[in-house]
C-alpha positions as CSV (number, residue, x, y, z in Angstrom):
1,X,-14.3,7.7,-7.3
2,X,-13.4,8.6,-3.7
3,X,-11.5,11.8,-2.5
4,X,-10.6,13.5,0.5
5,X,-11.0,17.1,0.4
6,X,-8.6,18.6,3.3
7,X,-5.5,20.1,4.2
8,X,-3.1,16.7,4.1
9,X,-3.1,17.3,0.0
10,X,-0.4,19.5,0.7
11,X,1.3,17.2,2.4
12,X,0.5,14.3,-0.5
13,X,2.0,17.0,-3.0
14,X,5.2,17.2,-1.1
15,X,6.0,13.9,-1.3
16,X,5.0,13.3,-4.6
17,X,7.0,16.1,-5.7
18,X,9.8,15.3,-4.1
19,X,9.6,11.5,-5.8
20,X,8.9,13.1,-9.3
21,X,11.5,15.2,-9.2
22,X,14.2,12.3,-7.9
23,X,13.2,10.4,-10.6
24,X,13.9,12.9,-13.6
25,X,16.6,13.8,-12.2
26,X,17.9,10.6,-12.3
27,X,16.8,10.3,-15.8
28,X,18.7,13.6,-16.4
29,X,21.9,12.0,-14.7
30,X,21.2,8.5,-17.1
31,X,21.2,10.6,-20.1
32,X,24.9,12.5,-19.5
33,X,26.5,9.6,-18.1
34,X,25.1,6.7,-20.7
35,X,23.5,9.1,-23.4
36,X,21.3,7.4,-26.0
37,X,23.4,4.1,-25.7
38,X,21.3,0.9,-25.6
39,X,22.1,0.4,-21.3
40,X,21.1,4.0,-21.3
41,X,18.0,3.8,-22.7
42,X,16.9,0.4,-20.9
43,X,17.9,1.6,-17.2
44,X,15.7,4.9,-18.5
45,X,12.9,3.0,-19.3
46,X,13.3,0.6,-16.2
47,X,13.1,4.3,-14.1
48,X,10.2,5.4,-16.0
49,X,8.3,1.8,-15.6
50,X,9.2,1.3,-12.1
51,X,7.6,5.4,-11.4
52,X,4.5,4.3,-13.2
53,X,3.8,1.5,-11.1
54,X,4.5,3.0,-8.2
55,X,2.2,6.4,-9.2
56,X,-0.4,4.2,-10.1
57,X,-0.6,2.3,-6.6
58,X,-0.5,5.8,-4.8
59,X,-3.1,6.9,-6.9
60,X,-5.8,4.0,-6.5
61,X,-4.7,4.5,-2.3
62,X,-5.7,8.2,-2.1
63,X,-8.3,7.5,-4.5
64,X,-10.0,4.3,-3.3
65,X,-12.9,3.7,-0.6
66,X,-10.9,2.7,2.5
67,X,-13.6,0.6,3.5
68,X,-16.3,2.9,5.2
69,X,-19.5,1.3,6.6
70,X,-22.6,3.3,4.9
71,X,-24.2,5.2,6.5
72,X,-28.1,4.5,7.3
73,X,-27.5,0.9,6.7
74,X,-29.1,-2.3,9.1
75,X,-26.4,-4.7,9.8
76,X,-26.2,-8.0,11.8
77,X,-23.7,-9.3,13.5
78,X,-21.9,-12.0,12.2
79,X,-21.2,-15.4,14.1
80,X,-17.8,-17.6,14.4
81,X,-18.3,-20.8,13.0
82,X,-15.5,-23.3,14.6
83,X,-13.4,-23.1,17.6
84,X,-10.3,-21.3,16.5
85,X,-12.4,-18.4,15.3
86,X,-14.8,-18.5,18.6
87,X,-11.4,-17.3,20.3
88,X,-11.6,-13.9,18.9
89,X,-15.3,-14.0,18.5
90,X,-14.7,-10.4,20.6
91,X,-13.6,-9.0,16.7
92,X,-17.1,-10.2,15.2
93,X,-19.2,-8.0,17.6
94,X,-21.3,-5.0,16.8
95,X,-20.5,-1.9,19.2
96,X,-21.6,1.6,18.5
97,X,-20.3,4.7,17.7
98,X,-21.4,7.2,18.9
99,X,-20.4,9.9,15.7
100,X,-21.8,7.3,13.6
101,X,-25.1,6.9,16.0
102,X,-25.1,3.3,14.6
103,X,-24.2,-0.3,15.7
104,X,-20.7,-1.6,13.9
105,X,-18.6,-4.6,14.1
106,X,-15.7,-4.0,16.6
107,X,-12.7,-4.5,13.8
108,X,-13.7,-1.1,12.5
109,X,-12.7,2.0,13.8
110,X,-14.1,5.8,13.2
111,X,-11.9,8.3,11.7
112,X,-13.3,11.5,11.6
113,X,-10.7,13.0,8.7
114,X,-12.8,10.3,6.6
115,X,-16.2,11.0,8.8
116,X,-16.7,7.4,8.9
117,X,-16.2,3.9,10.8
118,X,-13.3,2.0,8.2
119,X,-13.5,-1.9,8.2
120,X,-10.0,-2.8,9.7
121,X,-8.6,0.6,9.8
122,X,-5.0,0.5,9.9
123,X,-4.5,4.1,10.4
124,X,-4.8,8.1,8.2
125,X,-1.8,8.6,6.0
126,X,-1.1,11.9,5.2
127,X,1.2,11.1,2.2
128,X,-1.9,9.5,0.5
129,X,-4.5,12.0,2.3
130,X,-6.7,8.6,3.2
131,X,-7.4,5.8,5.8
132,X,-5.7,3.0,5.1
133,X,-8.3,-0.1,5.2
134,X,-9.8,-3.1,3.8
135,X,-10.6,-1.4,0.9
136,X,-7.1,0.1,-0.2
137,X,-4.9,-1.6,1.5
138,X,-3.6,-4.3,-1.1
139,X,-2.7,-0.7,-3.2
140,X,-0.9,1.2,0.0
141,X,1.2,-2.6,0.6
142,X,2.2,-2.1,-3.3
143,X,3.0,1.7,-3.1
144,X,5.7,0.7,-0.1
145,X,7.3,-2.0,-2.4
146,X,7.3,-0.2,-5.6
147,X,8.8,2.7,-3.5
148,X,11.8,1.0,-1.7
149,X,11.9,-0.8,-5.4
150,X,11.9,2.7,-7.3
151,X,14.5,4.1,-4.7
152,X,16.8,1.6,-4.8
153,X,17.1,1.4,-8.3
154,X,18.2,5.2,-8.3
155,X,20.6,4.5,-5.5
156,X,22.2,1.7,-7.3
157,X,22.5,3.8,-10.7
158,X,23.5,6.8,-8.9
159,X,26.4,5.1,-7.0
160,X,26.9,3.2,-9.9
161,X,27.9,6.7,-11.7
162,X,30.2,7.7,-9.2
163,X,31.7,4.1,-9.1
164,X,32.2,3.8,-12.7
165,X,33.1,7.6,-13.6
166,X,35.4,8.1,-16.2
167,X,39.0,9.3,-15.9
168,X,38.1,12.0,-18.7
169,X,35.5,13.6,-16.0
170,X,35.6,15.2,-13.1
171,X,33.7,12.9,-10.4
172,X,31.9,13.5,-7.6
173,X,29.0,15.4,-5.9
174,X,30.0,18.7,-6.1
175,X,29.2,21.7,-8.3
176,X,30.3,20.4,-12.0
177,X,31.1,17.5,-11.1
178,X,29.5,13.9,-12.3
179,X,27.1,13.1,-10.9
180,X,27.3,16.4,-8.9
181,X,24.6,18.1,-6.9
182,X,21.9,16.8,-8.8
183,X,23.2,13.2,-7.7
184,X,23.3,14.2,-4.5
185,X,20.0,15.0,-4.6
186,X,19.0,12.1,-5.9
187,X,20.8,10.2,-3.4
188,X,19.6,12.0,-0.1
189,X,15.7,11.8,-1.1
190,X,16.1,8.1,-2.7
191,X,17.8,6.5,0.7
192,X,15.4,8.8,2.9
193,X,11.9,7.1,1.2
194,X,13.9,3.9,0.5
195,X,14.4,3.1,4.6
196,X,10.8,4.5,5.7
197,X,9.2,2.9,3.4
198,X,10.9,-0.2,3.8
199,X,10.7,-0.3,7.5
200,X,6.6,0.4,7.3
201,X,6.5,-1.9,5.1
202,X,8.0,-4.5,7.4
203,X,5.8,-3.1,9.9
204,X,2.7,-3.9,7.9
205,X,3.6,-7.3,7.0
206,X,4.5,-7.9,11.1
207,X,0.6,-6.9,12.1
208,X,-0.8,-8.8,9.5
209,X,1.3,-11.7,10.7
210,X,0.3,-11.4,13.9
211,X,-3.0,-9.4,14.3
212,X,-5.3,-11.6,15.8
213,X,-7.9,-10.0,13.7
214,X,-6.5,-11.3,10.4
215,X,-6.3,-14.6,12.0
216,X,-9.8,-15.3,13.0
217,X,-10.8,-14.1,9.7
218,X,-8.5,-16.3,7.9
219,X,-9.9,-19.1,10.0
220,X,-13.4,-18.5,9.1
221,X,-12.7,-18.1,5.4
222,X,-11.1,-21.4,5.5
223,X,-14.0,-23.2,6.8
224,X,-16.1,-21.4,4.4
225,X,-13.6,-23.0,1.9
226,X,-12.6,-26.6,2.8
227,X,-12.2,-27.7,-0.5
228,X,-9.4,-25.6,-1.8
229,X,-5.7,-25.7,-0.9
230,X,-4.8,-23.2,1.3
231,X,-1.6,-21.7,1.2
232,X,1.2,-20.4,4.2
233,X,-0.3,-18.2,7.8
234,X,0.9,-14.8,6.2
235,X,-0.5,-15.8,2.4
236,X,-3.6,-16.2,4.1
237,X,-3.7,-13.4,5.6
238,X,-2.8,-11.1,3.3
239,X,-5.2,-12.8,1.1
240,X,-7.8,-11.2,3.0
241,X,-6.7,-7.9,2.3
242,X,-5.6,-8.8,-1.6
243,X,-8.5,-10.1,-2.6
244,X,-8.0,-14.0,-3.3
245,X,-6.6,-17.0,-0.5
246,X,-3.7,-17.5,-3.1
247,X,-0.8,-15.6,-4.6
248,X,-1.3,-14.6,-8.3
249,X,0.0,-12.0,-10.9
250,X,-3.0,-9.9,-10.0
251,X,-1.8,-9.2,-6.6
252,X,1.0,-7.2,-8.1
253,X,-1.3,-4.8,-10.3
254,X,-2.8,-1.7,-8.2
255,X,-6.6,-1.4,-8.7
256,X,-9.9,0.4,-7.3
257,X,-12.2,-2.9,-7.0
258,X,-9.7,-5.2,-4.9
259,X,-12.4,-7.8,-3.7
260,X,-14.2,-8.5,-7.4
261,X,-13.4,-12.0,-7.1
262,X,-14.9,-12.6,-3.2
263,X,-18.4,-14.0,-3.0
264,X,-20.8,-12.5,-0.4
265,X,-20.6,-14.9,1.9
266,X,-16.4,-14.3,1.9
267,X,-17.3,-10.1,1.9
268,X,-19.3,-10.6,5.1
269,X,-16.7,-12.7,6.9
270,X,-14.0,-10.1,6.0
271,X,-16.5,-7.2,6.9
272,X,-17.6,-8.7,9.8
273,X,-21.5,-7.5,9.6
274,X,-24.4,-8.4,7.1
275,X,-26.2,-5.9,5.6
276,X,-29.9,-6.2,6.2
277,X,-32.7,-5.9,3.8
């Protein structure tokens, strides 16, 4: 299992603490508001299920190798196979990395924290204490998506509790009212994370849709798979990170072995190099 041991774990722990405490606070408010009724139990189970998917995505993002190129391997450069990919042929060139003391594909970037060059590196994320690259980008995107869904659910439930507050109780966000200070905490944290993760998710989608590196890789994969039916521009580019060309149920499931469905030739195209014997 991949794991980066450094001070970034403090930021990760802080983010997890805020999210987990907000979920349990919202569950507490639901139990006080709806009790053991069918709607109350349903919303509590929905919160727990959403939390599980969010935490699973976070765990696999944090503990999966982001796509570091193994040290000491011998690699050879790939060549583009069609005219569209030739326009971006510079991205399959090998360049020398002084810190790794080795030739690596130009589509990789060096990360001092992860101590290696990461293929299709997006950034080093302190919230998961790991780089985001070809190996774990799917889990990172799913984490952003599930955080937005979870936070939106908590915001809606808290606002509904305020809106539908019974006349026999004191309603509001003050001490002794319903949902009270706990509800204020849930609203503040959930709104903040929902906006931040929503913006980052939108930026990730835009970057993937417009980055010429993904366009070159998608074009190469299309030429290799002429007999297959291809989806939209965005789905083909997302498929590079999600492990298959077309959307499937497995796209929504976080995990460590994202690219098991890929053939060796396809992975060579995605990675930008071929390992020599």
